[in-house]
C-alpha positions as CSV (number, residue, x, y, z in Angstrom):
1,M,211.9,2.2,-94.3
2,H,210.7,0.4,-97.5
3,D,207.9,-2.1,-96.8
4,I,208.6,-5.0,-99.1
5,Y,205.2,-6.5,-98.5
6,A,203.7,-3.4,-100.2
7,D,205.3,-4.3,-103.4
8,I,203.6,-7.7,-103.7
9,D,200.7,-8.2,-106.1
10,Y,199.7,-11.5,-105.0
11,I,201.1,-14.6,-103.2
12,L,201.4,-17.4,-105.8
13,I,202.4,-20.3,-103.2
14,D,201.9,-19.7,-99.7
15,E,204.3,-20.9,-96.9
16,N,202.0,-24.1,-96.0
17,K,201.9,-25.2,-99.5
18,L,205.7,-24.6,-100.1
19,Q,206.6,-26.7,-96.8
20,T,204.1,-29.6,-97.7
21,R,205.7,-30.0,-101.0
22,I,209.2,-29.7,-99.8
23,Q,208.5,-32.7,-97.3
24,E,207.1,-34.6,-100.3
25,L,210.2,-33.9,-102.3
26,A,212.6,-34.9,-99.4
27,G,210.5,-38.4,-99.1
28,Q,210.8,-38.9,-103.1
29,I,214.6,-38.1,-102.9
30,E,215.2,-40.4,-99.9
31,A,213.4,-43.3,-101.5
32,D,215.3,-42.9,-104.7
33,Y,218.8,-42.7,-103.1
34,Q,218.0,-45.3,-100.2
35,D,220.7,-47.8,-101.4
36,D,223.4,-44.9,-102.3
37,E,225.8,-44.3,-99.5
38,D,227.1,-41.1,-100.9
39,L,224.8,-38.2,-101.8
40,L,225.9,-34.7,-102.5
41,L,223.5,-31.8,-102.7
42,I,224.7,-29.1,-104.6
43,C,222.8,-25.7,-104.0
44,V,222.8,-23.1,-106.9
45,L,223.3,-19.7,-105.1
46,K,221.9,-17.4,-104.3
47,G,218.2,-18.2,-105.0
48,G,218.5,-21.9,-103.8
49,F,219.7,-21.3,-100.4
50,I,216.5,-21.3,-98.4
51,F,215.0,-24.3,-100.4
52,L,218.2,-26.3,-99.7
53,S,218.0,-25.4,-96.1
54,D,214.5,-26.8,-95.6
55,L,214.8,-29.6,-98.0
56,S,218.1,-30.7,-96.1
57,R,216.5,-30.5,-92.7
58,K,213.6,-32.6,-94.0
59,M,215.8,-35.5,-95.0
60,K,216.8,-38.1,-92.7
61,R,219.5,-39.7,-94.7
62,P,223.1,-38.5,-94.6
63,H,224.2,-36.2,-97.3
64,A,226.9,-33.6,-97.9
65,L,226.3,-30.2,-99.1
66,D,228.4,-27.9,-101.6
67,F,227.4,-24.7,-103.4
68,M,227.8,-23.1,-106.7
69,A,227.1,-19.8,-108.0
70,V,226.1,-19.1,-111.6
71,S,224.8,-16.0,-113.3
72,S,222.7,-15.3,-116.3
73,Y,220.5,-12.4,-115.1
74,G,222.3,-9.3,-114.0
75,S,219.8,-6.9,-112.4
76,G,217.1,-7.5,-115.0
77,T,214.0,-9.7,-115.0
78,E,214.9,-11.7,-118.0
79,S,217.8,-14.2,-118.5
80,S,220.6,-12.9,-120.6
81,G,221.3,-16.3,-121.9
82,A,225.1,-15.9,-121.3
83,V,226.2,-18.0,-118.4
84,Q,229.2,-17.9,-116.1
85,I,230.4,-19.7,-112.9
86,I,230.9,-17.2,-110.2
87,M,231.7,-19.6,-107.5
88,D,232.7,-23.2,-108.1
89,L,232.4,-26.3,-105.8
90,K,234.9,-26.8,-103.1
91,Q,235.1,-30.7,-103.6
92,P,235.4,-33.1,-106.5
93,I,232.3,-34.9,-107.5
94,T,233.9,-37.8,-109.4
95,G,232.1,-41.1,-108.7
96,R,229.5,-39.4,-106.3
97,N,225.8,-39.1,-106.5
98,V,225.0,-35.5,-107.1
99,L,221.7,-33.8,-106.7
100,V,221.6,-30.3,-108.0
101,I,219.2,-28.0,-105.9
102,E,217.8,-25.0,-108.0
103,D,215.3,-22.4,-107.2
104,I,213.7,-21.8,-110.5
105,I,214.2,-23.0,-114.1
106,D,213.2,-20.4,-116.7
107,S,214.9,-20.5,-120.2
108,G,217.0,-23.5,-119.1
109,H,220.2,-22.1,-120.3
110,T,221.7,-21.6,-116.9
111,L,220.9,-25.2,-115.7
112,N,221.8,-26.8,-119.1
113,Y,225.3,-25.1,-118.8
114,M,225.7,-26.2,-115.3
115,R,224.6,-29.8,-115.9
116,R,227.1,-30.0,-118.8
117,T,229.9,-28.8,-116.7
118,L,229.0,-31.2,-113.8
119,L,228.6,-34.1,-116.2
120,A,232.2,-33.5,-117.5
121,R,233.4,-34.1,-113.8
122,N,232.2,-37.6,-114.0
123,P,229.7,-38.1,-111.3
124,A,228.2,-41.5,-110.4
125,S,224.8,-39.9,-111.0
126,L,223.5,-36.5,-111.6
127,R,219.8,-35.4,-111.0
128,I,218.1,-32.1,-110.6
129,C,215.9,-30.9,-108.1
130,T,214.0,-27.4,-108.8
131,L,211.5,-25.7,-106.6
132,L,209.8,-23.8,-109.4
133,N,209.6,-24.3,-113.3
134,K,208.3,-22.0,-115.7
135,P,207.4,-24.4,-118.7
136,S,206.4,-21.6,-120.9
137,R,209.7,-19.9,-120.9
138,R,211.8,-22.9,-121.8
139,E,214.5,-22.6,-124.6
140,V,216.6,-25.3,-123.6
141,D,215.2,-28.8,-122.6
142,V,216.8,-30.0,-119.2
143,P,215.8,-33.0,-117.5
144,V,214.3,-32.5,-114.1
145,E,213.8,-35.4,-111.7
146,Y,212.3,-33.6,-108.9
147,L,209.8,-30.6,-109.4
148,G,208.1,-28.6,-106.8
149,F,205.7,-26.4,-108.8
150,D,205.0,-25.5,-112.4
151,I,204.3,-21.7,-112.4
152,P,203.0,-19.2,-115.0
153,D,205.3,-16.8,-116.7
154,E,205.2,-14.1,-113.9
155,F,208.1,-12.4,-112.2
156,V,208.3,-14.1,-108.7
157,V,210.1,-13.3,-105.6
158,G,210.5,-14.7,-102.1
159,Y,211.7,-17.9,-100.5
160,G,215.2,-17.2,-101.8
161,L,214.2,-15.5,-105.2
162,D,215.0,-11.9,-105.6
163,F,214.6,-8.7,-107.6
164,D,217.7,-6.5,-107.5
165,E,218.9,-8.5,-104.3
166,I,215.6,-7.8,-102.3
167,Y,212.7,-10.0,-101.4
168,R,214.6,-13.2,-100.7
169,N,213.4,-13.2,-97.2
170,L,209.6,-13.4,-97.8
171,P,208.3,-16.9,-96.5
172,F,206.3,-17.5,-99.6
173,I,206.6,-17.3,-103.4
174,A,204.9,-14.0,-104.8
175,V,204.3,-12.1,-107.7
176,L,205.7,-8.5,-107.8
177,K,203.5,-5.5,-108.8
178,S,204.5,-4.6,-112.3
179,E,205.2,-1.1,-111.3
180,V,208.3,-2.2,-109.1
181,F,210.2,-3.4,-112.2
182,A,208.3,-1.4,-115.0
183,H,211.1,0.9,-115.6
184,L,213.3,-1.8,-117.0
185,G,211.2,-2.0,-119.9
């Protein structure tokens, strides 16, 4: 059996630091939405599901959940730039306060496309919460109201983030050893 821990170069953000920051983000979100009755958290699948789960459980205020799947990666380590919606929302967002929950912002193309698509559906408000941000990779500027961590330009996995559909279950954010994905060029 493959030991996924053997593929880790180093841990970038440990489990305690993650949970502490998520608690802080939940507090910020609750304070900002305290007067808004209707809050819908939209999780960007697949990478955002663990972040959404922990963030949602740390929030005391009522909120609904929905999911959207978009793709711009394929099986590589670089965003392709071409974005497509793989799974759309199950409910309308017109007139609702929407908070998009994202795992990582890299080039910004995916989130920019998603943001434009959602704004066209006329929500009352639309904000973005991302766990990770790679500012050095940004090609498209996207407003982010809630940010967990700025990280360097490294290929990270864990806590929902994958490489070739593996490593999502790691309880921390880690950098993969380069030899794991070196064959991709």
